[in-house]
Backbone as JSON Lines, residues from 0, in Angstrom:
{"i":0,"aa":"M","n":[16.1,-2.97,0.94],"ca":[15.44,-1.6,1.98],"c":[14.0,-1.96,1.03]}
{"i":1,"aa":"G","n":[13.44,-1.18,0.52],"ca":[12.04,-0.97,-0.31],"c":[11.72,-0.67,1.11]}
{"i":2,"aa":"I","n":[9.79,-1.17,0.79],"ca":[8.86,-0.53,1.5],"c":[8.87,-1.47,3.0]}
{"i":3,"aa":"L","n":[9.94,-2.17,2.79],"ca":[9.61,-3.36,3.93],"c":[10.61,-2.81,4.76]}
{"i":4,"aa":"G","n":[11.65,-2.09,4.45],"ca":[12.73,-1.32,5.34],"c":[13.6,-2.47,5.92]}
{"i":5,"aa":"T","n":[14.03,-2.26,6.95],"ca":[14.84,-3.38,7.74],"c":[14.02,-4.54,8.0]}
{"i":6,"aa":"S","n":[14.61,-5.64,8.05],"ca":[14.11,-7.0,8.64],"c":[13.94,-6.98,10.22]}
{"i":7,"aa":"G","n":[13.97,-5.91,11.11],"ca":[13.47,-5.98,12.1],"c":[11.72,-5.98,12.6]}
{"i":8,"aa":"H","n":[11.39,-5.81,13.69],"ca":[10.42,-6.46,13.99],"c":[9.71,-4.49,13.86]}
{"i":9,"aa":"G","n":[8.6,-4.51,14.36],"ca":[7.59,-2.88,14.33],"c":[7.96,-2.52,15.92]}
{"i":10,"aa":"P","n":[7.63,-0.86,16.08],"ca":[7.84,-0.31,17.44],"c":[6.58,-1.62,18.22]}
{"i":11,"aa":"A","n":[7.01,-1.24,19.46],"ca":[5.8,-1.84,20.59],"c":[4.98,-1.75,20.62]}
{"i":12,"aa":"E","n":[4.26,-0.27,20.45],"ca":[3.45,0.17,20.46],"c":[2.3,-0.13,19.47]}
{"i":13,"aa":"A","n":[3.09,-0.72,18.72],"ca":[2.19,-1.25,17.27],"c":[2.13,-2.62,17.38]}
{"i":14,"aa":"G","n":[1.15,-2.89,18.2],"ca":[1.49,-4.3,18.62],"c":[-0.22,-5.08,18.31]}
{"i":15,"aa":"H","n":[-0.53,-5.97,18.81],"ca":[-2.33,-6.6,18.85],"c":[-3.34,-5.74,18.16]}
{"i":16,"aa":"F","n":[-3.68,-4.43,18.78],"ca":[-4.48,-4.05,18.74],"c":[-4.26,-3.36,17.15]}
{"i":17,"aa":"V","n":[-3.53,-2.89,17.05],"ca":[-3.39,-2.77,15.74],"c":[-3.49,-3.37,14.42]}
{"i":18,"aa":"R","n":[-2.78,-4.57,14.65],"ca":[-3.05,-5.66,13.66],"c":[-4.01,-5.98,13.71]}
{"i":19,"aa":"A","n":[-5.07,-6.13,14.97],"ca":[-6.26,-6.35,14.78],"c":[-7.33,-5.45,14.58]}
{"i":20,"aa":"S","n":[-7.07,-4.04,14.76],"ca":[-7.56,-2.73,14.05],"c":[-7.45,-3.51,12.6]}
{"i":21,"aa":"V","n":[-6.06,-3.3,11.6],"ca":[-6.24,-3.4,10.74],"c":[-6.85,-4.58,9.91]}
{"i":22,"aa":"A","n":[-6.73,-5.45,10.35],"ca":[-7.41,-6.37,9.81],"c":[-8.84,-6.79,9.9]}
{"i":23,"aa":"A","n":[-9.59,-6.05,10.96],"ca":[-10.58,-5.99,11.38],"c":[-11.58,-4.45,9.98]}
{"i":24,"aa":"L","n":[-10.62,-3.96,9.79],"ca":[-10.94,-2.48,8.68],"c":[-10.74,-3.43,7.74]}
{"i":25,"aa":"T","n":[-9.61,-4.18,7.15],"ca":[-10.09,-4.66,6.3],"c":[-11.17,-6.05,5.8]}
{"i":26,"aa":"L","n":[-11.12,-6.52,6.96],"ca":[-12.58,-7.39,6.19],"c":[-13.91,-6.43,5.73]}
{"i":27,"aa":"V","n":[-14.1,-5.49,6.63],"ca":[-14.81,-4.7,6.19],"c":[-15.3,-4.18,4.9]}
{"i":28,"aa":"L","n":[-14.06,-3.75,4.73],"ca":[-13.63,-2.93,3.62],"c":[-13.9,-4.19,1.96]}
{"i":29,"aa":"L","n":[-13.53,-5.38,2.47],"ca":[-12.78,-6.23,1.57],"c":[-14.9,-7.13,1.71]}
{"i":30,"aa":"G","n":[-15.7,-6.92,1.91],"ca":[-17.22,-7.03,2.38],"c":[-17.27,-8.0,1.12]}
{"i":31,"aa":"A","n":[-17.05,-7.2,-0.58],"ca":[-17.36,-7.93,-1.83],"c":[-16.34,-8.73,-2.32]}
{"i":32,"aa":"S","n":[-16.32,-9.97,-3.03],"ca":[-15.24,-10.32,-3.54],"c":[-14.76,-9.37,-4.97]}
{"i":33,"aa":"V","n":[-13.28,-10.04,-4.54],"ca":[-12.74,-9.31,-5.8],"c":[-11.96,-9.93,-6.79]}
{"i":34,"aa":"S","n":[-12.56,-10.25,-8.07],"ca":[-12.16,-11.23,-8.84],"c":[-10.77,-10.74,-9.35]}
{"i":35,"aa":"P","n":[-9.57,-11.58,-10.06],"ca":[-8.07,-11.32,-10.43],"c":[-8.71,-10.71,-11.85]}
{"i":36,"aa":"Q","n":[-7.43,-10.13,-11.92],"ca":[-7.77,-9.32,-13.74],"c":[-6.58,-9.83,-14.38]}
{"i":37,"aa":"P","n":[-6.59,-9.96,-15.73],"ca":[-5.53,-10.19,-16.24],"c":[-4.07,-9.71,-16.08]}
{"i":38,"aa":"E","n":[-2.96,-10.51,-16.12],"ca":[-1.54,-9.77,-15.84],"c":[-1.75,-8.59,-17.05]}
{"i":39,"aa":"A","n":[-1.21,-7.51,-16.8],"ca":[-0.81,-6.82,-17.33],"c":[0.65,-6.12,-17.69]}
{"i":40,"aa":"A","n":[1.54,-5.6,-18.5],"ca":[2.32,-5.13,-18.59],"c":[3.23,-4.77,-17.4]}
{"i":41,"aa":"P","n":[4.46,-4.84,-17.54],"ca":[5.39,-5.34,-15.84],"c":[5.44,-3.87,-16.02]}
{"i":42,"aa":"D","n":[5.96,-2.38,-16.43],"ca":[5.67,-1.03,-16.32],"c":[4.31,-0.47,-16.37]}
{"i":43,"aa":"A","n":[3.22,-1.0,-16.68],"ca":[1.85,-0.24,-16.96],"c":[1.3,-0.02,-15.27]}
{"i":44,"aa":"V","n":[0.72,0.81,-15.5],"ca":[-0.56,1.07,-14.2],"c":[-2.02,0.85,-15.0]}
{"i":45,"aa":"T","n":[-2.37,-0.07,-14.37],"ca":[-3.9,-0.16,-14.75],"c":[-5.04,0.05,-13.78]}
{"i":46,"aa":"H","n":[-6.2,0.34,-14.43],"ca":[-7.27,0.74,-13.63],"c":[-8.34,-0.4,-13.89]}
{"i":47,"aa":"A","n":[-8.4,-1.51,-12.86],"ca":[-9.52,-2.25,-13.31],"c":[-10.61,-2.07,-12.42]}
{"i":48,"aa":"T","n":[-11.46,-0.86,-12.87],"ca":[-12.62,-0.71,-11.67],"c":[-14.11,-0.79,-12.3]}
{"i":49,"aa":"Q","n":[-14.91,-0.45,-11.82],"ca":[-16.1,-1.06,-12.38],"c":[-16.71,0.55,-12.14]}
{"i":50,"aa":"A","n":[-17.81,0.98,-13.29],"ca":[-18.42,2.37,-13.31],"c":[-19.01,2.49,-11.88]}
{"i":51,"aa":"A","n":[-19.72,1.52,-11.48],"ca":[-20.36,2.11,-10.58],"c":[-19.21,2.25,-8.81]}
{"i":52,"aa":"T","n":[-18.34,1.97,-8.6],"ca":[-17.61,1.91,-7.94],"c":[-16.16,3.25,-8.21]}
{"i":53,"aa":"T","n":[-16.1,3.29,-9.28],"ca":[-15.29,4.22,-9.71],"c":[-15.38,5.95,-9.38]}
{"i":54,"aa":"D","n":[-14.2,6.24,-8.38],"ca":[-14.59,7.5,-8.15],"c":[-12.79,7.91,-8.25]}
{"i":55,"aa":"P","n":[-13.43,9.65,-8.5],"ca":[-11.87,9.85,-9.11],"c":[-11.09,10.56,-8.03]}
{"i":56,"aa":"S","n":[-11.63,11.02,-6.77],"ca":[-10.89,11.46,-5.63],"c":[-9.84,9.91,-5.1]}
{"i":57,"aa":"V","n":[-10.97,8.72,-5.36],"ca":[-10.11,7.81,-4.95],"c":[-8.63,7.16,-6.06]}
{"i":58,"aa":"Q","n":[-9.44,7.1,-7.39],"ca":[-8.17,7.06,-8.72],"c":[-7.23,8.43,-8.12]}
{"i":59,"aa":"R","n":[-7.25,9.55,-7.96],"ca":[-6.23,11.04,-7.79],"c":[-5.51,9.96,-6.34]}
{"i":60,"aa":"L","n":[-6.09,9.64,-5.46],"ca":[-5.09,9.29,-4.3],"c":[-4.31,7.98,-4.38]}
{"i":61,"aa":"V","n":[-5.09,7.29,-5.35],"ca":[-3.54,6.08,-5.71],"c":[-2.72,6.52,-6.37]}
{"i":62,"aa":"D","n":[-3.08,7.12,-7.52],"ca":[-2.15,7.7,-8.39],"c":[-1.42,8.76,-7.66]}
{"i":63,"aa":"D","n":[-1.51,9.76,-6.71],"ca":[-0.5,10.14,-6.21],"c":[0.37,9.3,-5.06]}
{"i":64,"aa":"Y","n":[-0.1,8.31,-4.73],"ca":[0.77,7.05,-4.05],"c":[1.64,6.99,-4.76]}
{"i":65,"aa":"I","n":[1.53,6.79,-6.32],"ca":[2.93,6.0,-7.05],"c":[3.43,7.27,-7.54]}
{"i":66,"aa":"G","n":[2.75,8.42,-7.84],"ca":[3.11,9.05,-8.89],"c":[4.55,10.53,-7.95]}
{"i":67,"aa":"L","n":[4.23,10.28,-6.36],"ca":[4.72,11.63,-5.36],"c":[5.75,10.28,-4.61]}
{"i":68,"aa":"Y","n":[5.77,8.79,-4.93],"ca":[6.81,8.16,-4.29],"c":[8.25,8.29,-4.87]}
{"i":69,"aa":"R","n":[8.78,9.25,-4.52],"ca":[10.08,10.07,-5.01],"c":[11.15,10.5,-4.6]}
{"i":70,"aa":"K","n":[12.27,10.41,-4.43],"ca":[13.09,11.74,-3.56],"c":[13.23,12.49,-3.35]}
{"i":71,"aa":"D","n":[12.65,13.44,-4.27],"ca":[12.5,14.85,-4.48],"c":[10.79,15.23,-3.97]}
{"i":72,"aa":"T","n":[10.11,13.76,-3.73],"ca":[8.54,14.98,-3.23],"c":[7.96,13.5,-2.37]}
{"i":73,"aa":"L","n":[8.92,12.57,-1.47],"ca":[8.81,12.04,-0.7],"c":[7.95,12.87,0.88]}
{"i":74,"aa":"E","n":[8.23,13.53,1.17],"ca":[7.76,15.11,2.38],"c":[6.36,15.24,1.6]}
{"i":75,"aa":"R","n":[6.44,15.77,0.62],"ca":[4.87,15.88,0.26],"c":[3.84,14.67,-0.26]}
{"i":76,"aa":"W","n":[4.34,13.17,-0.49],"ca":[3.93,11.63,0.12],"c":[3.5,11.28,1.09]}
{"i":77,"aa":"K","n":[3.98,11.9,1.84],"ca":[3.53,11.59,3.13],"c":[2.53,12.14,3.8]}
{"i":78,"aa":"T","n":[1.79,13.31,3.33],"ca":[0.89,14.12,3.62],"c":[-0.34,13.43,2.69]}
{"i":79,"aa":"L","n":[-0.21,12.73,2.13],"ca":[-1.3,11.35,1.93],"c":[-2.51,10.26,3.16]}
{"i":80,"aa":"F","n":[-1.39,10.23,3.73],"ca":[-1.61,9.25,4.95],"c":[-1.89,10.11,6.1]}
{"i":81,"aa":"L","n":[-2.9,9.59,6.92],"ca":[-3.25,9.92,8.49],"c":[-2.17,9.61,9.4]}
{"i":82,"aa":"P","n":[-2.3,10.64,10.32],"ca":[-1.13,10.7,11.52],"c":[-1.34,9.28,11.86]}
{"i":83,"aa":"G","n":[-2.19,8.45,12.56],"ca":[-2.24,6.96,12.72],"c":[-2.09,6.0,12.29]}
{"i":84,"aa":"F","n":[-2.04,6.39,10.39],"ca":[-1.35,5.58,9.42],"c":[-0.58,4.35,10.3]}
{"i":85,"aa":"T","n":[-0.72,3.04,9.45],"ca":[-0.02,1.94,10.04],"c":[0.1,1.44,8.76]}
{"i":86,"aa":"A","n":[1.18,0.74,8.99],"ca":[1.88,-0.33,8.02],"c":[2.29,-1.68,7.95]}
{"i":87,"aa":"S","n":[1.44,-2.57,7.53],"ca":[1.92,-4.2,8.08],"c":[2.43,-4.77,6.78]}
{"i":88,"aa":"Y","n":[3.29,-5.75,7.22],"ca":[3.68,-6.62,6.1],"c":[4.3,-7.88,6.66]}
{"i":89,"aa":"T","n":[4.07,-8.93,5.34],"ca":[4.54,-10.33,6.08],"c":[5.94,-10.58,5.72]}
{"i":90,"aa":"N","n":[6.51,-11.25,6.75],"ca":[7.83,-11.63,6.73],"c":[8.16,-13.29,6.31]}
{"i":91,"aa":"A","n":[9.5,-12.88,5.49],"ca":[9.66,-15.05,5.29],"c":[9.55,-16.11,6.08]}
{"i":92,"aa":"D","n":[9.44,-15.66,7.39],"ca":[9.04,-16.65,8.4],"c":[7.29,-16.72,8.96]}
{"i":93,"aa":"G","n":[6.64,-16.32,8.42],"ca":[5.16,-16.38,8.26],"c":[5.08,-15.08,9.21]}
{"i":94,"aa":"T","n":[5.81,-14.57,10.61],"ca":[5.31,-13.37,11.02],"c":[4.91,-11.84,10.4]}
{"i":95,"aa":"V","n":[4.21,-10.96,10.9],"ca":[3.73,-9.75,10.28],"c":[4.67,-8.79,11.49]}
{"i":96,"aa":"T","n":[5.17,-7.79,10.51],"ca":[5.63,-6.67,11.31],"c":[4.91,-5.2,10.74]}
{"i":97,"aa":"T","n":[4.46,-4.0,12.05],"ca":[3.48,-3.08,11.6],"c":[4.19,-1.78,12.19]}
{"i":98,"aa":"R","n":[4.15,-0.93,11.03],"ca":[5.08,-0.15,11.41],"c":[4.31,1.24,11.53]}
{"i":99,"aa":"S","n":[4.5,2.33,12.2],"ca":[3.22,3.98,12.47],"c":[3.77,4.28,11.39]}
{"i":100,"aa":"L","n":[3.33,5.63,11.17],"ca":[3.57,6.65,9.65],"c":[4.93,6.74,10.05]}
{"i":101,"aa":"D","n":[5.61,7.15,11.19],"ca":[6.89,7.87,11.15],"c":[8.22,6.84,10.92]}
{"i":102,"aa":"A","n":[7.79,5.47,11.28],"ca":[8.61,4.29,11.22],"c":[8.41,4.34,9.6]}
{"i":103,"aa":"F","n":[7.43,4.37,9.34],"ca":[7.7,3.7,7.68],"c":[7.86,4.87,6.75]}
{"i":104,"aa":"Y","n":[7.86,5.98,7.29],"ca":[8.18,7.08,6.36],"c":[9.85,6.8,6.49]}
{"i":105,"aa":"E","n":[10.58,7.26,7.37],"ca":[11.6,6.91,7.55],"c":[12.42,5.62,6.95]}
{"i":106,"aa":"S","n":[11.8,4.48,7.04],"ca":[12.34,3.62,6.3],"c":[12.34,3.98,4.66]}
{"i":107,"aa":"Q","n":[11.61,4.44,3.93],"ca":[11.21,5.09,2.59],"c":[12.58,6.22,2.47]}
{"i":108,"aa":"R","n":[12.99,7.0,3.47],"ca":[13.46,8.39,3.35],"c":[15.07,7.57,3.43]}
{"i":109,"aa":"S","n":[15.16,6.7,3.96],"ca":[16.47,5.75,4.16],"c":[16.79,5.27,3.15]}
{"i":110,"aa":"G","n":[15.63,4.42,2.53],"ca":[15.77,3.66,1.33],"c":[16.17,4.76,0.0]}
{"i":111,"aa":"F","n":[15.45,5.75,-0.07],"ca":[15.87,6.57,-1.28],"c":[17.2,7.22,-0.9]}
{"i":112,"aa":"A","n":[17.74,7.42,0.3],"ca":[19.17,8.01,0.51],"c":[20.42,7.07,0.38]}
{"i":113,"aa":"A","n":[20.03,5.48,-0.05],"ca":[20.75,4.69,-0.32],"c":[20.68,4.57,-2.12]}
{"i":114,"aa":"G","n":[19.85,4.96,-2.46],"ca":[19.69,4.73,-4.01],"c":[18.48,5.01,-4.51]}
{"i":115,"aa":"D","n":[18.23,4.91,-5.56],"ca":[17.33,4.96,-6.98],"c":[15.61,3.44,-6.25]}
{"i":116,"aa":"M","n":[14.71,4.3,-5.99],"ca":[13.56,2.73,-5.67],"c":[12.55,3.3,-6.69]}
{"i":117,"aa":"S","n":[11.63,2.92,-6.92],"ca":[10.6,2.56,-7.99],"c":[9.25,1.77,-7.34]}
{"i":118,"aa":"E","n":[7.83,1.65,-7.6],"ca":[7.11,0.9,-7.29],"c":[6.62,1.41,-7.97]}
{"i":119,"aa":"S","n":[5.43,0.78,-9.33],"ca":[4.73,0.73,-9.97],"c":[3.18,-0.43,-9.69]}
{"i":120,"aa":"L","n":[2.05,0.03,-10.36],"ca":[0.86,-0.83,-9.66],"c":[0.61,-1.53,-11.18]}
{"i":121,"aa":"Q","n":[-0.22,-2.78,-11.0],"ca":[-0.4,-3.31,-12.01],"c":[-2.25,-3.8,-11.8]}
{"i":122,"aa":"N","n":[-2.58,-4.41,-12.25],"ca":[-4.14,-5.13,-11.99],"c":[-4.76,-4.0,-10.47]}
{"i":123,"aa":"V","n":[-4.88,-2.65,-11.05],"ca":[-5.82,-2.33,-9.55],"c":[-7.0,-2.37,-9.52]}
{"i":124,"aa":"R","n":[-7.65,-2.77,-8.14],"ca":[-8.97,-2.75,-8.08],"c":[-9.32,-2.08,-7.15]}
{"i":125,"aa":"I","n":[-10.26,-0.99,-7.17],"ca":[-10.68,-0.39,-6.65],"c":[-12.27,-0.12,-6.22]}
{"i":126,"aa":"Q","n":[-12.34,-0.43,-4.82],"ca":[-13.93,-0.24,-4.56],"c":[-14.22,1.15,-3.62]}
{"i":127,"aa":"R","n":[-15.23,2.04,-3.65],"ca":[-15.38,2.63,-2.44],"c":[-17.09,2.69,-1.95]}
{"i":128,"aa":"A","n":[-17.07,3.26,-0.6],"ca":[-18.63,2.27,0.0],"c":[-18.31,3.69,0.69]}
{"i":129,"aa":"G","n":[-19.2,4.65,0.56],"ca":[-19.19,5.81,1.38],"c":[-18.06,6.76,1.85]}
{"i":130,"aa":"R","n":[-17.46,7.22,2.94],"ca":[-16.53,7.69,4.02],"c":[-15.21,6.62,3.2]}
{"i":131,"aa":"L","n":[-15.15,5.57,3.22],"ca":[-14.36,4.34,2.97],"c":[-13.93,4.04,1.35]}
{"i":132,"aa":"A","n":[-12.71,3.58,1.48],"ca":[-12.29,2.94,0.26],"c":[-11.41,2.01,0.23]}
{"i":133,"aa":"H","n":[-11.1,1.6,-0.74],"ca":[-9.57,0.51,-0.81],"c":[-9.23,0.05,-2.16]}
{"i":134,"aa":"A","n":[-8.1,0.07,-1.93],"ca":[-7.54,-0.65,-3.82],"c":[-6.54,-1.63,-3.1]}
{"i":135,"aa":"F","n":[-6.98,-2.72,-4.52],"ca":[-5.89,-3.62,-3.85],"c":[-5.41,-3.78,-5.35]}
{"i":136,"aa":"A","n":[-3.77,-4.37,-5.2],"ca":[-2.99,-4.19,-6.43],"c":[-1.81,-4.82,-6.8]}
{"i":137,"aa":"D","n":[-1.12,-5.21,-7.64],"ca":[-0.04,-6.12,-7.5],"c":[0.87,-4.8,-8.31]}
{"i":138,"aa":"F","n":[1.67,-5.16,-7.22],"ca":[3.0,-4.01,-8.03],"c":[4.16,-4.58,-7.66]}
{"i":139,"aa":"R","n":[5.43,-3.89,-8.56],"ca":[6.53,-4.09,-8.38],"c":[7.28,-2.8,-8.13]}
{"i":140,"aa":"F","n":[8.17,-3.75,-6.84],"ca":[9.21,-2.58,-6.55],"c":[10.18,-2.51,-7.19]}
{"i":141,"aa":"T","n":[11.35,-2.16,-7.22],"ca":[12.28,-1.59,-7.83],"c":[13.67,-0.77,-6.79]}
{"i":142,"aa":"S","n":[14.85,-1.3,-6.49],"ca":[15.75,-0.89,-5.65],"c":[16.84,-1.53,-6.07]}
{"i":143,"aa":"R","n":[18.01,-0.46,-6.29],"ca":[19.48,-0.49,-6.79],"c":[19.28,-1.9,-7.67]}
{"i":144,"aa":"G","n":[18.83,-1.76,-9.17],"ca":[18.55,-2.48,-9.88],"c":[18.15,-3.7,-9.68]}
{"i":145,"aa":"S","n":[17.49,-4.07,-8.42],"ca":[16.86,-5.78,-8.04],"c":[15.14,-4.93,-8.08]}
{"i":146,"aa":"T","n":[14.46,-5.88,-8.92],"ca":[13.11,-5.84,-9.2],"c":[12.39,-6.79,-8.16]}
{"i":147,"aa":"R","n":[11.17,-6.56,-7.08],"ca":[10.31,-7.63,-6.22],"c":[9.14,-7.88,-6.74]}
{"i":148,"aa":"P","n":[8.26,-8.44,-6.92],"ca":[6.55,-8.42,-7.28],"c":[6.31,-8.96,-5.75]}
{"i":149,"aa":"G","n":[4.89,-8.27,-5.47],"ca":[4.19,-8.55,-4.54],"c":[2.98,-7.97,-4.67]}
{"i":150,"aa":"Q","n":[2.35,-8.04,-3.66],"ca":[0.33,-7.25,-3.62],"c":[0.32,-6.95,-2.45]}
{"i":151,"aa":"L","n":[-0.22,-5.24,-2.42],"ca":[-0.98,-4.71,-1.53],"c":[-2.16,-4.06,-1.31]}
{"i":152,"aa":"M","n":[-2.49,-3.79,-0.33],"ca":[-4.18,-3.08,-0.42],"c":[-3.79,-1.67,0.31]}
{"i":153,"aa":"L","n":[-4.68,-0.63,-0.13],"ca":[-4.61,0.24,0.46],"c":[-5.95,0.33,0.93]}
{"i":154,"aa":"L","n":[-6.21,1.27,2.32],"ca":[-7.13,1.8,3.13],"c":[-7.41,2.81,3.17]}
{"i":155,"aa":"M","n":[-8.19,3.51,2.81],"ca":[-8.51,5.11,2.58],"c":[-10.15,5.23,3.25]}
{"i":156,"aa":"V","n":[-10.05,6.21,3.63],"ca":[-11.16,6.99,4.78],"c":[-11.05,8.68,4.5]}
{"i":157,"aa":"E","n":[-12.69,8.77,4.27],"ca":[-12.34,10.55,3.93],"c":[-12.26,10.76,5.39]}
{"i":158,"aa":"E","n":[-11.69,12.04,5.54],"ca":[-11.99,13.02,6.29],"c":[-12.05,14.47,6.32]}
{"i":159,"aa":"K","n":[-13.06,15.22,6.94],"ca":[-13.13,16.32,6.34],"c":[-12.97,16.7,4.93]}
{"i":160,"aa":"G","n":[-13.84,15.95,3.86],"ca":[-13.81,15.48,2.62],"c":[-12.82,15.34,1.76]}
{"i":161,"aa":"Q","n":[-11.71,15.17,2.49],"ca":[-10.56,14.46,1.96],"c":[-9.57,13.33,1.86]}
{"i":162,"aa":"L","n":[-9.34,12.14,0.83],"ca":[-9.63,11.19,1.48],"c":[-8.07,11.2,2.28]}
{"i":163,"aa":"K","n":[-7.74,9.89,2.7],"ca":[-6.61,9.84,2.62],"c":[-6.02,8.19,3.28]}
{"i":164,"aa":"I","n":[-4.92,8.07,3.34],"ca":[-4.64,6.6,3.27],"c":[-4.51,5.95,4.89]}
{"i":165,"aa":"A","n":[-5.19,5.41,5.21],"ca":[-5.13,4.93,6.86],"c":[-4.54,3.68,7.05]}
{"i":166,"aa":"A","n":[-4.04,3.3,6.23],"ca":[-3.05,1.74,6.41],"c":[-2.79,1.0,4.99]}
{"i":167,"aa":"L","n":[-1.56,0.65,5.1],"ca":[-1.38,-0.13,3.79],"c":[-0.6,-1.76,4.33]}
{"i":168,"aa":"V","n":[-1.57,-2.74,3.46],"ca":[-0.93,-4.01,3.46],"c":[-0.43,-4.17,2.73]}
{"i":169,"aa":"F","n":[0.54,-5.04,3.14],"ca":[1.62,-5.7,1.57],"c":[2.46,-6.92,1.84]}
{"i":170,"aa":"T","n":[2.77,-7.55,1.2],"ca":[3.2,-9.02,0.58],"c":[4.25,-9.13,0.04]}
{"i":171,"aa":"Y","n":[5.78,-9.42,-0.04],"ca":[6.11,-9.98,-0.99],"c":[6.31,-11.59,-1.11]}
{"i":172,"aa":"H","n":[5.94,-12.25,-0.48],"ca":[5.88,-13.88,-0.1],"c":[4.52,-13.87,-0.91]}
{"i":173,"aa":"L","n":[4.66,-14.44,-2.32],"ca":[3.51,-14.51,-2.81],"c":[3.05,-16.25,-3.06]}
{"i":174,"aa":"S","n":[2.46,-16.49,-2.62],"ca":[2.04,-18.07,-3.34],"c":[2.11,-18.5,-5.01]}
{"i":175,"aa":"A","n":[2.79,-19.47,-5.7],"ca":[3.01,-19.46,-6.84],"c":[1.9,-19.04,-7.91]}
{"i":176,"aa":"A","n":[0.74,-19.2,-7.35],"ca":[-0.7,-19.14,-8.46],"c":[-0.66,-17.58,-8.47]}
{"i":177,"aa":"A","n":[-0.36,-16.73,-7.44],"ca":[-0.11,-14.88,-7.37],"c":[0.44,-14.57,-8.26]}
{"i":178,"aa":"R","n":[1.6,-15.66,-8.5],"ca":[2.6,-14.92,-9.47],"c":[2.46,-14.66,-10.8]}
């Protein structure tokens, strides 16, 4: 299950407009190129940020995204996201599925109800520009004894002085060069 949840498609209202919006926001936030970092140890969380773009509030949000991702703190984890949050992920057939915050959260709740799950980040690259920020990372997702590598991007926006996660884009379908 994991952050993918079920293999079905996202709700009808999370259609082309949402995918286009997430893609546009991604392009804006990724205006500067991000260079790959050396591979980290499997369970380590590494933070490869440049001094000019390091921001404690972005780092705290990324740390909370991982640190609160537990069955006993999942409700608190949900507060890290904007109400209009979307999660988009690639499928094995090449399609992309997008979920609303409620659908995404429910898949996480169901996953934790079925057994232990955890996620760790490696090679975290963070950039902040004004009220916008993004984090790109390799991750390892573990559920019921099975670990899968992937890559993710968190898109963040400052609302009333507090950073929130506006979107998550991730994939388990890595090219051979990305593994």
